[in-house]
VEXPAMI-121811 format. One record per residue (C-alpha): residue number from 1; z, x, y. Coordinates in pm, whole numbers, m for minus. Each point is the difference from the previous one (the first is absolute). Layout:
! residues N
(NUM; (Z; X; Y))
...
This chain:
! residues 481
(1; (6991; m8985; m14353))
(2; (157; 346; m60))
(3; (m127; 227; m260))
(4; (116; 353; 113))
(5; (105; 184; 313))
(6; (m343; 187; 37))
(7; (m213; m314; m42))
(8; (229; m174; 220))
(9; (m53; 254; 261))
(10; (m378; m5; m34))
(11; (9; m395; 64))
(12; (226; 70; 311))
(13; (m217; 243; 165))
(14; (m328; m231; m92))
(15; (171; m277; 183))
(16; (m23; m218; m343))
(17; (378; m52; 16))
(18; (301; 62; 216))
(19; (386; 117; m38))
(20; (95; m367; 126))
(21; (m210; m147; m271))
(22; (184; 201; m253))
(23; (326; m63; 121))
(24; (m50; m373; 33))
(25; (m170; 4; m344))
(26; (323; 191; m144))
(27; (257; m256; 178))
(28; (m211; m298; m157))
(29; (52; 162; m348))
(30; (387; 79; 63))
(31; (49; m375; 118))
(32; (m199; m105; m326))
(33; (210; 230; m212))
(34; (348; m89; 133))
(35; (149; m76; m334))
(36; (m54; 353; m121))
(37; (278; 88; 235))
(38; (m152; 367; 53))
(39; (73; 14; 377))
(40; (358; 6; 164))
(41; (m135; m48; 346))
(42; (m383; m17; 118))
(43; (m86; 127; 357))
(44; (m293; m239; 46))
(45; (m4; m61; 387))
(46; (53; 440; 24))
(47; (m261; 59; m256))
(48; (m263; m208; 174))
(49; (67; 146; 356))
(50; (m38; 374; m128))
(51; (m308; m142; m187))
(52; (m157; m116; 325))
(53; (102; 303; 171))
(54; (m169; 223; m250))
(55; (m314; m201; 7))
(56; (m20; 40; 399))
(57; (53; 389; m47))
(58; (m273; 27; m303))
(59; (m254; m248; 188))
(60; (44; 229; 323))
(61; (m132; 286; m211))
(62; (326; 202; m37))
(63; (42; 199; m339))
(64; (173; m164; m241))
(65; (314; 125; m194))
(66; (32; 61; m364))
(67; (151; m316; m92))
(68; (m173; m211; 289))
(69; (100; m364; m51))
(70; (102; 42; m371))
(71; (264; m249; m80))
(72; (297; 143; m162))
(73; (332; m163; m166))
(74; (321; 217; m11))
(75; (299; m42; m214))
(76; (313; m113; 139))
(77; (171; 334; m34))
(78; (m222; 155; 252))
(79; (72; 18; 372))
(80; (m216; m173; 262))
(81; (142; 14; 360))
(82; (85; m362; 125))
(83; (m21; m149; m343))
(84; (271; m110; m256))
(85; (50; 261; m290))
(86; (243; m160; m238))
(87; (m57; 178; m339))
(88; (m15; m373; m142))
(89; (382; 7; 40))
(90; (241; m237; 168))
(91; (213; 292; 138))
(92; (m294; 111; 226))
(93; (m80; m372; 83))
(94; (m197; m10; 345))
(95; (21; 369; 49))
(96; (m274; 131; 232))
(97; (m141; 351; m7))
(98; (27; 190; 291))
(99; (m254; 263; m62))
(100; (m312; 40; m221))
(101; (m7; 181; m355))
(102; (m213; 306; 28))
(103; (m256; m165; m216))
(104; (m3; m316; 183))
(105; (m95; 209; 307))
(106; (m257; 195; m131))
(107; (m182; m336; m142))
(108; (32; m146; 369))
(109; (m126; 329; 154))
(110; (m318; m48; m226))
(111; (m24; m365; 119))
(112; (109; m178; m301))
(113; (120; m364; 39))
(114; (357; m59; m160))
(115; (m6; m351; m113))
(116; (345; m54; m125))
(117; (282; 117; m236))
(118; (25; m54; m375))
(119; (260; m125; m221))
(120; (183; 225; m253))
(121; (281; 60; m192))
(122; (314; 75; 203))
(123; (19; 336; 106))
(124; (m301; 62; m238))
(125; (234; m29; m305))
(126; (m188; m181; m262))
(127; (m317; m43; m238))
(128; (m93; m329; 50))
(129; (52; m108; 381))
(130; (258; m266; m127))
(131; (292; 173; 180))
(132; (m71; m138; 362))
(133; (186; m196; 250))
(134; (m312; m154; 51))
(135; (m59; m99; m354))
(136; (m282; 165; m238))
(137; (m344; 81; 39))
(138; (m266; m187; m217))
(139; (m262; 168; m187))
(140; (m343; m154; 181))
(141; (m170; 27; m385))
(142; (262; m202; m148))
(143; (275; m138; 204))
(144; (245; m22; m294))
(145; (10; 380; m15))
(146; (148; 254; 220))
(147; (m220; 228; 216))
(148; (228; 320; m91))
(149; (245; 163; 232))
(150; (156; 105; 245))
(151; (m337; m17; 197))
(152; (m127; m307; m140))
(153; (m75; m168; 323))
(154; (m205; 290; 121))
(155; (m206; m13; m348))
(156; (m62; m392; 21))
(157; (m96; 47; 362))
(158; (m314; 217; m115))
(159; (m40; m167; m320))
(160; (m38; m354; 161))
(161; (m224; 128; 263))
(162; (281; m76; 292))
(163; (m76; 368; 141))
(164; (m226; 282; m71))
(165; (251; 259; m112))
(166; (384; 34; 22))
(167; (285; 233; m5))
(168; (299; m25; m234))
(169; (247; 261; m122))
(170; (42; 184; m338))
(171; (321; 124; m101))
(172; (m46; m36; m384))
(173; (m321; m211; m33))
(174; (18; m256; 258))
(175; (m357; 45; 112))
(176; (m181; 80; m316))
(177; (179; m267; m217))
(178; (m96; m287; 222))
(179; (m335; 125; 35))
(180; (m41; 18; m377))
(181; (140; m368; m25))
(182; (m217; m133; 270))
(183; (m313; 183; m73))
(184; (m63; 222; 297))
(185; (43; 358; 83))
(186; (374; 156; 109))
(187; (23; 364; 102))
(188; (303; 187; 16))
(189; (m62; 334; 151))
(190; (179; 334; m30))
(191; (378; m11; 102))
(192; (m47; 105; 376))
(193; (m332; m81; 37))
(194; (48; m313; 207))
(195; (285; 5; 272))
(196; (332; m198; m121))
(197; (87; m23; 374))
(198; (53; m376; 62))
(199; (9; m111; m371))
(200; (330; m148; m83))
(201; (169; 244; m249))
(202; (86; m97; m386))
(203; (m12; 328; m157))
(204; (m104; 281; 235))
(205; (m102; 266; m241))
(206; (m249; m253; m183))
(207; (m114; m241; 277))
(208; (m375; 5; 109))
(209; (m187; m217; 204))
(210; (m308; m118; m209))
(211; (m338; m166; 66))
(212; (m149; m311; m207))
(213; (m378; m55; 25))
(214; (m305; m126; m196))
(215; (m225; 280; 75))
(216; (89; 395; m59))
(217; (m190; 89; 328))
(218; (226; m257; 183))
(219; (305; 132; m121))
(220; (m105; 385; 44))
(221; (m77; m94; 380))
(222; (339; m162; 71))
(223; (165; 298; m172))
(224; (m216; 237; 205))
(225; (166; m173; 310))
(226; (368; m40; m88))
(227; (14; 325; m209))
(228; (70; 231; 303))
(229; (266; 210; 96))
(230; (269; m125; 189))
(231; (304; 147; 162))
(232; (210; m291; m66))
(233; (22; 82; m371))
(234; (109; 347; m98))
(235; (m49; m83; m366))
(236; (m400; m7; 66))
(237; (m226; 253; m190))
(238; (m75; 291; 223))
(239; (m378; m53; m106))
(240; (m119; m362; 94))
(241; (m375; 80; 4))
(242; (m213; m265; m191))
(243; (m364; 2; m48))
(244; (m167; m327; m26))
(245; (m86; m102; m361))
(246; (m350; m120; 105))
(247; (m124; 288; 177))
(248; (m330; 104; m186))
(249; (97; 380; 24))
(250; (331; m74; m172))
(251; (m137; m197; m269))
(252; (77; 140; m367))
(253; (m221; m283; m210))
(254; (m106; 283; m233))
(255; (366; 167; m40))
(256; (129; m52; m322))
(257; (364; m66; m4))
(258; (289; 136; m243))
(259; (241; m316; m53))
(260; (338; m8; m155))
(261; (126; m313; m203))
(262; (370; m16; m115))
(263; (20; m104; m402))
(264; (334; m166; 62))
(265; (m137; m225; 284))
(266; (m297; m114; m191))
(267; (191; m83; m287))
(268; (295; m125; 149))
(269; (167; m334; m162))
(270; (m36; m178; 347))
(271; (m338; 58; 65))
(272; (m222; m308; m61))
(273; (m252; 61; m267))
(274; (m321; m131; 199))
(275; (118; 218; 304))
(276; (13; 331; m239))
(277; (m314; m96; m163))
(278; (m178; m42; 312))
(279; (123; 338; 134))
(280; (m123; 184; m299))
(281; (m352; m145; 60))
(282; (11; 135; 341))
(283; (129; 362; m125))
(284; (m300; m17; m272))
(285; (m222; m74; 269))
(286; (109; 282; 216))
(287; (m46; 228; m309))
(288; (m354; m110; m48))
(289; (m68; 88; 381))
(290; (102; 346; m81))
(291; (372; m20; 121))
(292; (258; 154; m209))
(293; (286; m213; m109))
(294; (331; 206; m90))
(295; (288; m163; m184))
(296; (332; 122; 77))
(297; (382; m83; m143))
(298; (212; m144; 260))
(299; (341; m17; m141))
(300; (173; m70; 320))
(301; (m135; m368; 34))
(302; (305; m170; m119))
(303; (187; 165; 272))
(304; (m205; m79; 286))
(305; (102; m342; 70))
(306; (397; 100; m12))
(307; (m64; 287; 203))
(308; (m168; m191; 274))
(309; (258; m278; 15))
(310; (288; 221; 47))
(311; (m171; 213; 265))
(312; (m131; m280; 201))
(313; (325; m210; m43))
(314; (174; 295; 142))
(315; (m215; 55; 289))
(316; (0; m372; 61))
(317; (377; m24; 31))
(318; (m8; 258; 254))
(319; (m327; m120; 189))
(320; (165; m360; 27))
(321; (352; 96; 89))
(322; (m143; m49; 389))
(323; (m53; m387; m39))
(324; (373; m118; 77))
(325; (m72; m257; 248))
(326; (161; 181; 276))
(327; (m307; 188; 170))
(328; (m245; m239; m133))
(329; (m50; m257; m282))
(330; (163; m290; m161))
(331; (341; m55; 139))
(332; (229; m261; m184))
(333; (118; m333; 166))
(334; (292; m42; m240))
(335; (381; 111; 109))
(336; (77; 356; m57))
(337; (329; 172; m23))
(338; (m107; 369; 62))
(339; (m281; 222; 70))
(340; (m38; 53; m380))
(341; (m17; m333; m70))
(342; (m256; m54; 268))
(343; (m226; 279; m159))
(344; (50; m154; m335))
(345; (m96; m360; 120))
(346; (m311; 131; 201))
(347; (m119; 213; m281))
(348; (90; m282; m301))
(349; (m202; m262; 182))
(350; (m287; 199; 148))
(351; (m112; 192; m328))
(352; (m164; m155; m288))
(353; (132; 26; m354))
(354; (m256; 298; m110))
(355; (88; 173; 306))
(356; (372; m31; m51))
(357; (m39; 130; m349))
(358; (m205; 318; 103))
(359; (246; 99; 263))
(360; (300; m50; m266))
(361; (m188; 211; m227))
(362; (m75; 257; 252))
(363; (351; 38; 90))
(364; (120; 9; m356))
(365; (m216; 294; m92))
(366; (94; 185; 294))
(367; (352; m53; m36))
(368; (263; 272; m108))
(369; (2; 18; m378))
(370; (m376; m128; m24))
(371; (m186; 206; 187))
(372; (m55; 312; m230))
(373; (m50; m260; m277))
(374; (m275; m211; 179))
(375; (m130; 93; 329))
(376; (m22; 399; m86))
(377; (m138; m74; m343))
(378; (m271; m225; 148))
(379; (m84; 275; 256))
(380; (m46; 243; m269))
(381; (m256; m228; m208))
(382; (m161; m57; 331))
(383; (m46; 387; 27))
(384; (m118; 25; m383))
(385; (m262; m284; 89))
(386; (m110; 221; 310))
(387; (m52; 300; m205))
(388; (m177; m158; m278))
(389; (m249; m163; 267))
(390; (m46; 344; 154))
(391; (m106; 112; m344))
(392; (m222; m272; m84))
(393; (m181; 46; 339))
(394; (m48; 383; m76))
(395; (m278; m126; m250))
(396; (m90; m336; 84))
(397; (m127; m198; 290))
(398; (146; m323; m58))
(399; (226; m225; m215))
(400; (m124; m340; m129))
(401; (266; m280; m94))
(402; (58; m376; m2))
(403; (125; m142; 348))
(404; (239; m257; m174))
(405; (88; m67; m374))
(406; (m138; m351; 61))
(407; (m208; m249; 231))
(408; (190; m203; 233))
(409; (283; m198; m155))
(410; (131; m346; 74))
(411; (239; m83; 311))
(412; (341; 33; m123))
(413; (m90; 134; m324))
(414; (181; 340; 48))
(415; (290; m116; 237))
(416; (266; m24; m254))
(417; (m82; 327; m152))
(418; (36; 300; 230))
(419; (m88; 245; m265))
(420; (m357; m137; m74))
(421; (m54; m30; 379))
(422; (78; 366; 50))
(423; (m204; 107; m293))
(424; (m293; m157; 170))
(425; (m7; 301; 230))
(426; (m18; 235; m309))
(427; (m316; 139; 80))
(428; (0; 14; 371))
(429; (325; 158; 97))
(430; (m150; 348; m156))
(431; (m203; 41; 313))
(432; (308; m48; 233))
(433; (240; 204; m172))
(434; (m261; 313; 9))
(435; (m148; m78; 365))
(436; (m344; m20; m145))
(437; (m293; m234; 119))
(438; (m89; m282; m196))
(439; (m228; m305; 23))
(440; (m38; m344; m187))
(441; (m374; m86; m74))
(442; (m103; m339; m84))
(443; (m232; 43; m285))
(444; (57; m279; m288))
(445; (92; m355; m91))
(446; (243; m122; m260))
(447; (m93; m270; m258))
(448; (283; m162; 189))
(449; (m225; m25; 311))
(450; (215; 250; 218))
(451; (m116; 306; 123))
(452; (140; 377; m75))
(453; (m116; 335; 49))
(454; (43; 374; m40))
(455; (239; 240; 161))
(456; (m129; 323; 130))
(457; (203; 263; 115))
(458; (m89; 363; 120))
(459; (186; 302; 147))
(460; (176; 9; 325))
(461; (m186; m36; 302))
(462; (m334; m26; m216))
(463; (m77; m331; 140))
(464; (m378; 69; 28))
(465; (m26; 47; m367))
(466; (214; m291; m90))
(467; (m269; m219; 233))
(468; (m306; 189; m145))
(469; (100; m86; m358))
(470; (113; m369; 95))
(471; (m362; m51; 112))
(472; (m121; 143; m339))
(473; (241; m218; m191))
(474; (m96; m341; 220))
(475; (m366; 90; m67))
(476; (42; 34; m371))
(477; (220; m323; m4))
(478; (m307; m210; m11))
(479; (m52; 118; m377))
(480; (336; m134; m106))
(481; (3; m380; m100))
């Protein structure tokens, strides 16, 4: 039914299909795949009405928007006016957004159709999509496997052809890791490239809206639409210009890239041997194609995950303090003795185990006597990482590394071992700590029949090089068995 946005628009303009046909197709797919638990809510009636209106506009000869009739799903942490947004948490049960996230508004302005909101880990805290009040999302390729997290529902929605593209959020790999587990593309842009206005905050200096798709040009087009300056987000980059990756005049097919590889990453004990071997094949192919591969020592690797969890937990403890059951959110029905008891019961009942754990950790590292030992030290490591990144990109165009140490693991496999779960983020959190853009590309298939890919990173604001080099890697992937 759907190949990519360009061919879909071609068929629409030729009268070979309609927006109504597309929405009907995806609604039927969603209904058939309900067991995957990818959606929290589906906007069936609304999506069909919008599709019919767009068909009428197009047939009347009016100019169409860049995303005319494109069927998009959004993660349940992104606000859509008049629709529920719960962050997959009981604390926000039945909460309805009173405004559109800027990214959603930009999609609607270009005539996209929002088909529903997707399941995720509670408040985007998790690497498996098992920490949701709605239950886990299942990997469509193997229902015994996790889809990755926290944006697992958004990833599965694209993986299982329940929509054309989707939006997630990426705080430490929450778009790229599920993309890797599901065999699709997952983009985390430069921090500040996409407005966070209307994105429920987890860790504000890390969070970034990301994009799932099956085609580089589709992802690039959505980034072009939503990567605009927004007065509601003061942390956005001053320069929000973006050039289409598929414009002929910007094509750099013959450019030779200088690509960095970290020795400690490629030889890390957690890295599956088959994943390492496949990436090395790709690196050799790039060399054969005239690209330069440069190895760097990266002695900060073992500090990345602790640094990430100290800083994000600290920010989460602050961001989630607003959820108290007074202004909005879950309110206990149990008898209370005083205001403090009321707050305690609301939050104890409303938040899940993982969220509570991170709130407590955040309060601990910010507390008197521990602030210098943990929080301040983590900020110093973050600065060292940023400085090292600046040095690397003075001489290199990109960095290549795995997205995840393993392919998708079994549901429940890591629930009792939080350290093992956190270490699943070891190769993705680097991009969030340094604010650089990164993309997960679906290139390989493991002997266990599950997909995995490669992670590509470029310098801040250099999404163009990221997407152009992605095209080269995907084109060469056909040579990798």
